[in-house]
N, C-alpha and C positions, 0 to 999 in steps of 0.2 A: 205511625203504625195504626193498623186497623183496630176498630173497637173490639172488645172482648165479646165472644159469643154469649148470649144472654139467657138461653133456655137451660134450665137445670133438669136433671132426671127426677122422677118422683121418688120420695123417700122409701117407698116399698122396694125399690131396687136394692137397698141395703140388705133387706131380708132375703131376697133372692140370691144375692152373692154370698151371704152367710151360709145358706143351705148348700149352695153349689160348692163352696170351698170346703165346708165341713165334710160333705160326702166325697168330694173328689180327692181331697188330701188324706182321707182315712187310709188309703192304700199305704202311705209312708209309715204308718204305725206298725205295719207288718215287717219292716226291715229288721228291727231288733229281734223279733220272733224267729225270723229265718236265720239270722246270725247265731242265735242261741241253738237252734236246731242243727246247724252245721258245725259249730266249734265247741259247743257244750259250755260248761261253767268252771272256770278256775279264777284265781285272783286277777290275772291280766285281762281275761275276757269279761269278768264282772265289771271292771272299770270302763271298758269299751262299751259294754251294753248299757251301763248306767248313764254315761255321758251322751251316747247316741240317743237313748230313750228320752232324756231330758231335753236335748236339742230338738228332736223331732216333735215331741209333745208341745214344746214352746212354739215352734213354727206352726203346728196345727192349730193351736189356740189363737195365735195372732192372725192366722189366715181367715178366721171367721169372726173375730171380735173387732180388731182394729182396722185391718186392711179395707174391708168393704166400706166403712165410713169414710176413710181417707180418699178412696177412689171416688165415692159419690160426691164428696165436697169439691173435687177438682174436675169433674166432668161437666162440660158445657157444649152446647151445639147451637148453630144458627143456620137457617135455610133462607136464602133470598133468591132473587131472579137471576143472579149471576153465578153463585157458588154456594157450596155447603162448607161450613166452618166447624171443625171439630177440635176441641181443646180438652186434653186429658193428661194424666200423669201425676204421680205422687212425688217421686224422687226426680225422675227425668220428665220434664214437661214437654209434651208433644202438641203441636198445632198443625192441623192438616186442612188445607184449602182444596176442595174438589171442584174444579170448574164444571158447571152443568153440561157444557158441550161435550165432556168426556164420559158422562154417565151412560152406560149401556142398558142396564136395567136395575130395578129397585124392587126388593121383596120385603115382606114381613115374615118373621120366623118366631115360633113359640115352642119351647120344650115343656115338659110337664110342670116344672117349678114355676116358670113364667106364666103358664096357663092358670095354675092355682092362685097366683097373685093378680091375675087379669092384666098381665103385661105382655109386651111383644118387643122384639128387636127388629129394627129397620136395617136391612143389608143393602148397601149401595155398591154395585159392581161397575168397574171401569175396565178398560183393556188391560191395564197393568195389575190391578189388585182389587180386593174387596174391603170395604170399610163398613163399620157398624155404628149405629146409635143404639146402645143397649137399653133394655128395660123401660120402654115408654108405655104409658097406658094404652090398652088395646085400641081405643077409639082414636087417640092422638097418633099412634103409630100408623093407623090407616090414613089419617089426614096428612101426616108428614110424607108417607109413601106416595100418595096421590099428588101432593104439592110438588115433590121432587120430580115425579114423572111428567107433570104438566110443564114445569120449568125446563126440563130436559128436552121435551118436544119443541118448545119455543126456541130454545138455544140452538137446536138442530136445524130449525127452519131458517134462522138467521145466518147460519154458516153457508 
């Protein structure tokens, strides 16, 4: 079996994912409010509201406290002259090998939260799908993008 990818994401990625999950999953806290507005309050609906509120609140808290750290601990990547190796997953482990001869283009992307933390995501497009290396330092993301582009051109010339 091939060696494990050896590059980790910067620890600031945890903060980015915490903010993204906290803001993105805030929507789900509105479900009990809508339920209350539609059905009102009696004994039966009180228990449904109480249980759903506790479950949704627990999910929301876990989404920005525990999950980003677990995701960060399991994310690895490697780029060499033949392929890009991505390893990720908390419960289900995924390992993706992208041959550089299949890479069509590579981009860097930055949203407002990534920009605040001076991070960027490298997006690798093939004919079939798009892969990401999330939350790299801005400078490193540019270097990785350029390195993948250079290797992809060399792989294309070899074919």
